[in-house]
C-alpha positions as CSV (number, residue, x, y, z in Angstrom):
1,M,201.2,157.4,-156.8
2,A,197.5,158.5,-156.6
3,L,198.1,159.5,-152.7
4,I,196.5,162.9,-153.3
5,K,195.3,163.9,-156.8
6,G,198.3,165.5,-158.3
7,G,200.5,165.3,-155.2
8,L,203.4,163.2,-154.3
9,L,205.5,162.5,-151.1
10,D,207.6,165.4,-150.2
11,R,210.6,164.6,-147.9
12,R,211.3,168.4,-147.4
13,G,208.0,169.0,-145.6
14,F,204.2,168.0,-145.9
15,L,202.0,166.0,-148.1
16,K,199.4,168.3,-149.3
17,T,196.3,168.5,-151.3
18,T,196.6,170.4,-154.5
19,V,194.4,172.9,-156.0
20,A,193.2,170.3,-158.5
21,A,192.4,168.0,-155.6
22,A,190.7,170.7,-153.7
23,A,188.6,171.5,-156.6
24,A,187.7,168.3,-157.7
25,S,184.8,168.0,-155.8
26,T,183.2,170.6,-157.3
27,L,184.3,169.1,-160.8
28,P,181.9,166.9,-163.1
29,L,182.7,163.1,-162.1
30,G,182.9,162.0,-165.8
31,G,182.1,162.8,-169.4
32,A,178.8,163.7,-170.5
33,M,177.6,165.2,-167.5
34,A,176.1,168.2,-169.4
35,Q,173.3,165.7,-170.3
36,A,172.5,165.3,-166.6
37,K,168.8,166.1,-165.8
38,R,166.9,166.2,-162.5
39,G,163.6,164.6,-161.5
40,G,162.1,161.3,-161.4
41,H,162.0,158.0,-159.5
42,L,164.9,155.3,-160.0
43,R,164.1,152.0,-159.0
44,V,167.2,149.4,-158.9
45,A,167.2,145.5,-157.9
46,K,170.3,144.3,-156.2
47,G,171.4,140.9,-156.0
48,H,172.0,141.5,-152.2
49,G,170.4,142.2,-149.0
50,N,169.7,140.0,-145.9
51,T,167.2,140.2,-143.2
52,T,169.9,140.4,-140.8
53,D,171.4,143.7,-142.3
54,T,171.7,146.7,-139.9
55,L,172.3,150.2,-140.2
56,N,175.5,149.9,-138.2
57,P,178.0,150.7,-140.5
58,G,180.8,148.5,-138.9
59,Q,178.5,145.6,-139.8
60,W,177.9,146.1,-143.3
61,D,179.2,143.1,-145.6
62,N,177.2,143.4,-149.0
63,G,176.5,145.6,-152.2
64,Y,173.0,146.7,-150.8
65,M,174.2,148.2,-147.8
66,L,177.3,149.8,-149.5
67,A,174.7,151.4,-152.1
68,L,172.6,152.5,-149.0
69,G,175.7,153.8,-146.9
70,F,177.1,155.7,-149.8
71,A,173.8,157.4,-150.4
72,I,173.0,158.7,-147.0
73,H,176.4,159.3,-145.6
74,G,179.6,161.1,-146.2
75,R,183.1,160.2,-145.5
76,L,186.2,162.3,-145.2
77,T,187.4,161.2,-148.7
78,E,186.2,159.7,-152.0
79,V,187.3,157.5,-154.7
80,A,186.6,159.2,-157.9
81,P,185.4,157.2,-161.0
82,D,189.2,157.3,-162.5
83,G,190.5,155.6,-159.5
84,S,191.9,159.1,-157.8
85,L,191.3,160.2,-154.4
86,I,189.4,163.4,-153.9
87,P,187.9,165.3,-150.9
88,E,184.6,164.6,-149.5
89,L,183.7,166.1,-146.0
90,A,187.6,166.8,-145.7
91,E,188.5,169.6,-148.2
92,S,191.9,169.2,-147.8
93,W,194.5,167.3,-145.7
94,E,198.6,167.3,-145.1
95,A,201.0,164.8,-143.5
96,S,204.2,165.0,-141.7
97,D,207.5,163.7,-143.5
98,D,207.2,160.4,-142.4
99,A,203.3,160.1,-142.9
100,S,202.7,159.4,-139.3
101,E,200.7,162.5,-138.4
102,W,197.8,163.6,-140.7
103,R,195.8,166.6,-140.6
104,F,192.4,166.9,-142.3
105,K,190.6,170.3,-142.8
106,I,186.9,169.5,-142.4
107,R,184.5,171.0,-145.0
108,Q,182.4,173.9,-143.4
109,G,178.9,174.6,-144.2
110,V,177.6,170.7,-144.2
111,T,174.6,169.7,-142.5
112,F,173.3,166.2,-141.6
113,H,169.3,165.4,-142.5
114,D,168.3,166.8,-139.4
115,G,169.9,170.3,-140.0
116,K,172.4,169.6,-137.4
117,S,176.0,171.1,-138.5
118,L,178.9,169.0,-139.2
119,T,181.5,169.5,-136.5
120,V,184.9,168.1,-135.6
121,E,183.2,166.2,-132.9
122,D,181.4,164.1,-135.5
123,V,184.5,163.0,-137.2
124,V,186.5,162.1,-134.1
125,N,183.4,159.9,-132.8
126,S,182.6,158.4,-135.9
127,I,186.2,157.1,-136.5
128,N,186.5,156.2,-132.9
129,F,183.4,154.1,-133.3
130,H,185.6,151.3,-135.2
131,R,188.4,151.5,-132.8
132,G,189.3,149.8,-129.3
133,E,189.2,146.3,-128.2
134,N,185.5,146.0,-127.8
135,S,185.0,147.0,-131.5
136,T,183.1,144.6,-133.3
137,S,183.4,146.6,-136.6
138,A,184.9,145.1,-139.8
139,A,187.0,148.3,-140.2
140,G,188.7,147.7,-137.1
141,P,191.9,146.4,-138.7
142,I,192.2,149.3,-140.9
143,V,191.8,152.0,-138.2
144,E,194.0,150.0,-135.7
145,P,197.1,152.0,-136.7
146,I,195.6,155.1,-135.3
147,Q,196.9,155.9,-132.0
148,D,195.3,159.3,-131.3
149,I,192.5,161.7,-132.6
150,T,192.6,165.2,-131.6
151,T,191.3,168.3,-133.1
152,E,192.5,171.9,-133.6
153,G,190.0,174.4,-133.8
154,D,186.8,173.9,-135.2
155,D,187.9,172.8,-138.5
156,T,190.6,170.3,-138.4
157,V,191.2,166.7,-137.1
158,V,194.5,165.3,-136.5
159,F,195.3,161.5,-136.7
160,K,198.4,160.2,-134.9
161,L,199.5,156.7,-136.4
162,G,201.8,154.2,-134.8
163,G,203.9,154.6,-137.7
164,G,204.0,156.1,-141.3
165,N,201.0,155.2,-143.7
166,A,201.5,156.9,-147.0
167,D,198.0,155.6,-148.2
168,F,196.1,156.9,-145.1
169,P,193.8,159.1,-147.0
170,F,192.4,156.3,-149.1
171,I,191.8,154.3,-145.9
172,L,189.4,156.9,-145.2
173,S,187.6,156.6,-148.0
174,D,186.2,153.1,-146.9
175,Y,182.6,152.5,-146.9
176,H,182.5,151.5,-143.3
177,L,183.9,154.8,-142.1
178,V,180.8,157.1,-142.5
179,I,180.4,160.2,-140.8
180,A,177.5,160.2,-138.3
181,P,176.2,162.5,-135.8
182,A,178.0,162.4,-132.6
183,D,175.9,160.8,-129.8
184,G,177.7,161.3,-126.3
185,D,181.0,159.2,-126.8
186,S,179.8,157.3,-129.8
187,I,177.5,158.0,-132.7
188,D,174.0,157.7,-133.8
189,W,173.8,155.3,-136.4
190,Q,170.5,154.0,-135.6
191,S,168.3,156.8,-137.3
192,G,170.1,156.6,-140.6
193,N,170.6,160.5,-140.1
194,G,173.5,161.2,-142.5
195,C,175.0,164.2,-144.4
196,G,174.9,162.2,-147.8
197,S,173.0,163.3,-151.0
198,Y,169.8,161.4,-150.1
199,K,167.7,160.9,-146.9
200,L,166.6,157.4,-146.0
201,T,162.6,157.3,-145.8
202,S,162.2,153.7,-145.1
203,F,164.3,150.7,-144.5
204,N,163.3,147.0,-144.5
205,A,166.2,144.8,-143.9
206,G,166.6,142.1,-146.8
207,V,163.6,143.6,-148.8
208,S,163.7,147.4,-149.8
209,S,164.8,150.9,-148.9
210,S,163.5,154.1,-150.2
211,F,165.5,157.4,-150.3
212,E,164.6,161.2,-151.0
213,R,167.0,163.6,-152.4
214,N,168.5,165.8,-149.8
215,E,167.8,169.2,-150.9
216,N,170.5,171.0,-148.4
217,H,173.3,168.9,-149.7
218,W,176.6,170.6,-149.9
219,R,177.1,169.6,-153.8
220,D,175.2,170.6,-156.6
221,D,176.7,168.0,-158.9
222,V,175.2,164.9,-157.7
223,A,171.8,163.5,-156.6
224,F,169.7,163.8,-160.1
225,V,166.5,161.5,-159.1
226,D,163.8,163.2,-156.7
227,T,163.6,159.7,-155.3
228,C,164.8,156.1,-155.3
229,E,163.8,153.1,-154.2
230,M,166.3,149.7,-154.0
231,L,165.1,146.1,-153.9
232,A,167.0,143.2,-152.7
233,V,166.2,140.6,-155.1
234,V,168.7,137.8,-154.5
235,D,167.2,135.5,-157.3
236,P,169.0,136.4,-160.7
237,N,165.9,135.3,-162.9
238,A,163.5,137.4,-160.8
239,R,166.2,140.4,-161.1
240,T,166.5,140.0,-165.0
241,T,162.6,139.8,-165.5
242,A,162.1,143.2,-163.2
243,L,164.5,144.8,-165.9
244,V,163.1,143.3,-168.9
245,S,159.6,144.1,-167.9
246,G,160.7,147.7,-166.7
247,D,159.7,147.2,-163.3
248,V,163.3,148.4,-162.4
249,H,165.8,150.6,-164.2
250,A,168.7,148.6,-163.3
251,I,170.0,145.4,-161.8
252,D,173.6,144.4,-160.7
253,K,175.2,140.6,-160.8
254,V,173.9,140.0,-164.1
255,D,173.4,136.2,-165.1
256,L,176.5,135.8,-167.2
257,K,175.0,132.7,-168.8
258,A,172.5,134.9,-170.1
259,A,174.3,138.4,-170.3
260,G,174.6,138.1,-174.4
261,L,170.9,137.4,-175.0
262,L,170.1,140.0,-172.3
263,G,172.0,142.5,-174.0
264,R,170.3,142.1,-177.5
265,K,166.9,143.1,-175.8
266,A,165.6,146.3,-176.8
267,G,166.1,148.9,-174.1
268,V,168.9,146.9,-172.2
269,N,172.5,147.8,-171.7
270,I,175.0,145.3,-170.5
271,Q,177.9,147.2,-168.6
272,S,181.1,145.3,-167.9
273,I,183.8,147.3,-166.0
274,A,187.2,145.2,-165.1
275,G,188.4,146.1,-161.5
276,T,189.6,144.5,-158.2
277,Q,186.6,142.3,-157.8
278,H,187.5,138.3,-157.0
279,Y,185.7,135.5,-156.5
280,T,187.3,133.0,-153.9
281,F,187.0,129.7,-151.7
282,A,187.9,130.1,-148.3
283,M,189.5,127.4,-146.3
284,D,189.3,127.7,-142.5
285,T,193.0,127.0,-141.6
286,R,192.3,126.3,-137.9
287,A,190.3,123.2,-139.5
288,D,191.7,119.8,-140.5
289,P,192.6,119.1,-143.3
290,F,193.3,122.5,-144.1
291,T,195.6,123.2,-141.4
292,D,198.3,121.4,-143.7
293,N,199.6,123.8,-146.1
294,N,200.2,120.8,-148.5
295,V,196.7,120.2,-148.6
296,R,195.7,123.7,-149.2
297,Q,198.4,123.8,-152.2
298,A,196.9,120.7,-153.5
299,L,193.3,122.4,-153.7
300,K,195.0,125.2,-155.4
301,Y,196.5,123.0,-158.2
302,G,193.2,121.0,-158.4
303,I,191.2,124.0,-159.9
304,N,191.0,124.6,-163.5
305,R,190.9,128.4,-163.4
306,Q,190.7,129.2,-167.2
307,E,187.7,126.6,-167.1
308,L,186.1,128.9,-164.5
309,V,186.8,132.1,-166.4
310,D,185.3,130.5,-169.7
311,K,182.1,128.9,-167.9
312,I,181.3,130.8,-165.2
313,L,182.4,134.3,-166.1
314,F,181.9,133.9,-169.6
315,G,184.9,135.8,-170.4
316,Y,184.0,138.6,-168.3
317,G,187.1,138.6,-166.2
318,S,190.4,136.8,-165.9
319,V,192.2,134.2,-164.0
320,G,193.4,134.9,-160.4
321,N,196.6,133.8,-158.6
322,D,195.4,133.1,-155.4
323,H,196.2,136.6,-154.0
324,P,193.7,139.3,-153.9
325,I,195.7,142.3,-155.6
326,G,194.4,143.0,-159.5
327,Q,196.5,143.5,-162.3
328,G,195.7,147.3,-162.6
329,Q,196.7,147.8,-159.0
330,R,200.1,149.7,-158.3
331,F,202.0,146.9,-156.6
332,F,200.4,144.0,-158.3
333,N,203.1,141.4,-158.5
334,S,203.9,140.6,-162.1
335,E,206.6,138.5,-161.7
336,M,205.0,135.6,-159.7
337,E,204.3,132.2,-161.6
338,Q,201.0,131.9,-162.6
339,K,199.1,128.8,-161.0
340,A,197.7,126.6,-163.7
341,Y,195.6,123.4,-163.3
342,D,198.1,120.4,-162.5
343,P,196.5,117.5,-161.1
344,D,200.0,115.7,-160.6
345,K,201.3,118.4,-158.8
346,A,198.1,118.4,-156.6
347,K,198.8,114.7,-155.9
348,W,202.2,115.4,-155.1
349,H,201.1,118.0,-152.5
350,L,198.8,115.5,-151.3
351,K,201.3,112.8,-150.7
352,E,203.5,115.5,-148.9
353,A,200.5,115.6,-146.6
354,G,201.0,112.1,-145.9
355,M,197.6,111.4,-148.3
356,E,196.7,109.4,-151.2
357,N,193.4,111.0,-151.4
358,V,191.2,113.4,-149.3
359,S,187.5,113.7,-148.8
360,I,186.0,117.6,-148.5
361,S,183.0,119.2,-148.3
362,L,182.7,122.7,-150.1
363,S,179.5,125.2,-149.3
364,A,178.3,127.2,-152.0
365,S,175.4,129.3,-153.0
366,D,174.5,131.8,-155.8
367,A,174.4,134.3,-152.9
368,A,178.1,133.9,-152.7
369,F,178.7,135.1,-156.4
370,P,176.5,134.5,-159.5
371,G,177.4,130.9,-160.5
372,A,178.9,129.7,-157.2
373,V,177.3,126.4,-157.3
374,D,178.1,125.7,-161.0
375,A,181.8,127.0,-160.1
376,A,182.2,124.5,-157.2
377,T,180.6,121.6,-159.4
378,L,183.6,122.2,-161.9
379,F,186.0,122.5,-158.8
380,Q,184.7,119.1,-158.0
381,S,185.2,117.6,-161.4
382,S,188.9,118.9,-161.8
383,A,189.7,117.8,-158.3
384,G,188.6,114.3,-158.8
385,A,191.7,113.9,-161.3
386,A,194.1,114.7,-158.1
387,G,192.6,112.4,-155.5
388,I,190.5,115.1,-154.2
389,D,187.0,113.9,-153.5
390,L,184.9,117.4,-153.2
391,K,181.4,117.3,-152.2
392,V,179.6,120.4,-153.1
393,V,176.7,121.5,-150.6
394,R,174.3,123.7,-151.8
395,E,173.6,126.4,-149.1
396,P,170.4,128.5,-149.0
397,K,170.5,132.0,-150.6
398,D,169.0,133.7,-147.2
399,G,171.4,134.0,-144.4
400,Y,174.3,132.6,-146.3
401,W,176.6,135.2,-145.0
402,S,175.4,134.9,-141.4
403,D,175.2,131.3,-141.3
404,V,177.6,129.8,-143.8
405,W,180.5,132.5,-144.5
406,M,183.2,132.0,-141.8
407,K,180.8,129.3,-139.9
408,K,181.6,126.3,-142.5
409,P,185.3,125.5,-142.9
410,F,185.5,125.5,-146.8
411,S,182.9,128.2,-148.5
412,A,182.4,130.4,-151.8
413,V,182.9,133.9,-151.3
414,Y,183.1,137.3,-153.3
415,W,185.3,140.2,-152.6
416,G,184.9,143.8,-154.0
417,G,188.6,144.3,-153.6
418,R,190.2,147.6,-152.3
419,P,191.9,151.0,-153.8
420,V,195.1,150.1,-152.3
421,E,197.1,147.1,-151.0
422,D,197.3,147.8,-147.7
423,Q,193.7,148.2,-147.2
424,M,192.9,144.8,-148.6
425,F,195.5,142.9,-146.7
426,A,194.5,144.6,-143.3
427,T,190.6,144.1,-144.1
428,A,190.9,140.2,-144.7
429,Y,194.4,138.9,-144.2
430,K,195.7,140.3,-141.1
431,C,195.7,137.8,-138.2
432,G,192.7,138.3,-135.9
433,A,191.3,140.7,-138.4
434,A,187.1,140.4,-138.1
435,W,187.0,139.3,-142.0
436,N,190.0,137.0,-142.2
437,D,187.7,134.5,-143.3
438,T,190.6,131.8,-143.7
439,F,191.6,132.5,-139.8
440,W,194.9,132.5,-141.3
441,C,198.1,133.9,-139.5
442,N,201.8,134.4,-141.0
443,D,204.5,136.2,-138.9
444,R,206.5,137.3,-142.0
445,F,203.4,138.7,-143.7
446,E,202.4,140.7,-140.3
447,E,205.8,142.0,-140.3
448,L,205.8,143.0,-143.7
449,M,202.4,144.5,-143.7
450,L,203.6,147.2,-141.0
451,S,206.8,147.7,-143.0
452,A,205.4,148.5,-146.3
453,R,202.6,150.8,-144.7
454,A,205.4,153.1,-143.4
455,E,207.9,152.6,-146.2
456,L,208.1,156.0,-148.4
457,D,210.3,154.6,-150.9
458,E,208.0,153.2,-154.1
459,A,210.8,150.5,-154.9
460,K,210.9,149.3,-151.4
461,R,207.1,149.1,-151.0
462,R,206.7,147.2,-154.3
463,E,209.2,144.7,-153.1
464,M,207.7,144.2,-149.9
465,Y,204.3,143.8,-151.5
466,F,205.3,141.4,-154.0
467,E,206.6,139.3,-151.4
468,M,203.2,139.5,-149.5
469,Q,201.2,138.6,-152.6
470,D,203.6,135.3,-152.9
471,I,203.0,134.6,-149.4
472,V,199.3,134.7,-149.5
473,A,199.0,132.7,-152.9
474,N,201.4,129.8,-151.4
475,Q,200.9,129.7,-147.8
476,G,197.7,131.2,-147.1
477,G,194.3,129.7,-147.1
478,V,192.2,131.0,-149.9
479,I,192.1,130.0,-153.4
480,I,191.3,133.2,-155.8
481,P,190.7,131.3,-159.2
482,M,189.2,134.3,-160.9
483,F,188.7,138.1,-161.2
484,A,185.2,139.2,-162.2
485,N,184.3,142.3,-163.9
486,Y,181.3,144.0,-162.6
487,V,178.7,143.2,-165.0
488,F,175.5,145.0,-164.6
489,A,172.7,146.0,-166.6
490,T,170.6,149.5,-167.1
491,G,167.4,150.2,-169.1
492,D,167.6,153.1,-171.7
493,A,166.1,155.6,-169.2
494,V,169.2,155.5,-167.3
495,G,171.7,158.1,-167.7
496,H,175.3,158.1,-166.5
497,S,178.8,159.4,-167.1
498,E,181.0,158.0,-170.0
499,E,183.3,156.7,-167.1
500,M,182.0,154.5,-164.3
501,A,184.2,153.5,-161.5
502,S,185.7,150.5,-160.9
503,N,186.4,150.2,-157.2
504,W,183.0,148.7,-156.5
505,D,180.1,147.4,-158.5
506,M,177.5,149.6,-160.2
507,D,179.8,152.9,-160.6
508,G,181.6,152.4,-157.3
509,E,178.0,151.7,-155.7
510,R,177.4,155.4,-156.0
511,W,175.0,154.9,-158.7
512,M,172.0,156.7,-156.6
513,E,174.2,160.0,-156.8
514,R,175.9,159.6,-160.1
515,W,173.0,158.4,-162.5
516,W,170.1,160.4,-163.6
517,L,166.7,159.5,-165.5
518,T,166.7,160.6,-169.1
519,S,163.0,160.2,-169.5
């Protein structure tokens, strides 16, 4: 259990950070750190970014804004490259016997970019920003269990939960939960003033952002380049051209059809990291015909998962089983039967729904994930054999997340996953959650989510999470045909540790502070 680095639940007293965890924030983030050098200007092109992007952390929904947020802001905890949890702005923490009350000791000597010192009030206001009935934050569901936040002295913040949550410190590493300066009863998010390792010097939504190193940052083992520029380049050909020509040092979301050829070019290195990223087709379970679970099941059996892994991921991934928990996660259900392409079973489910055939529109754009339109076309072909007339609607790349996702009843989506099961389920599957893109609710699932969160017995938690995965896979409104490796490309001038994070793309989207230029 990676709740605290080196620590496990102790029923006799408290969950506490160990010396190893407390020291982890000053240890190298991976191998080969001795080679790191300072200086230079790093340019990166991201296959994300919208003109509707905002500095409001509760609204971040793409890799561009994740990278920006990790660069300019700090959080209480951090997921290290090896997947363990290490202290960030909290230097230590401890919990009550039942894990329903948590005390976080706040790191002293941290300042925001404007010179203001970090205080416990900043922490309280920053987490409260995402709480309450009027919150529009996507992080609302994961902080909903917090009943009260108080302070003790000038260095301790106490979180009282509605029930036990053994994974609570992991929750506080969520990219939305930045610690920003208190501003009255809220926070100042508009200025971009943070306590991260880089200062934001310009922000042109959907176009570009620029950064400079925060010379007063509390850590000296991060932030190697002097300045950085991040470009929003949604078109994969334009990103690839920018890398090959040397206009940028790195790109994400490599066109997998061209990955092999690109990797053979001098000065280009393909990086492939297996993690929790998964590509989905989300059905609005409020809209016909998706209100009928038999129709949903028919679609799940009407998709050829292995074909998508072979032809869309080109082997850079694995088949999915219609739930969001990855094979490397602690409570992955290894006992559940893997769905396979079965048009006869799909037809049977259609008949159970009272249909011989059905016509359905599927919205897709390569803004959803690389090859999403091709994936939808392959789905169209395989589903046809089951009596499902799937009409592929090619949507514009710009505005896809604001105008299509959660607006159209059936659409292509990508998810980066989350480090712990509860966080993933609470973010995207909890009834009423802001990012529940299938608008699906299930009483048994809700009951299990609360019970599993509070259960301290590992075997019992595993049993509950196994059942939750089965419920999502066989009753939910999401098709998850494939888990995709994070595939990105770097130029020879980019240096990095031997171990790169797998919790998000491009070294956990902390590339700006973890990478350096070798020349």
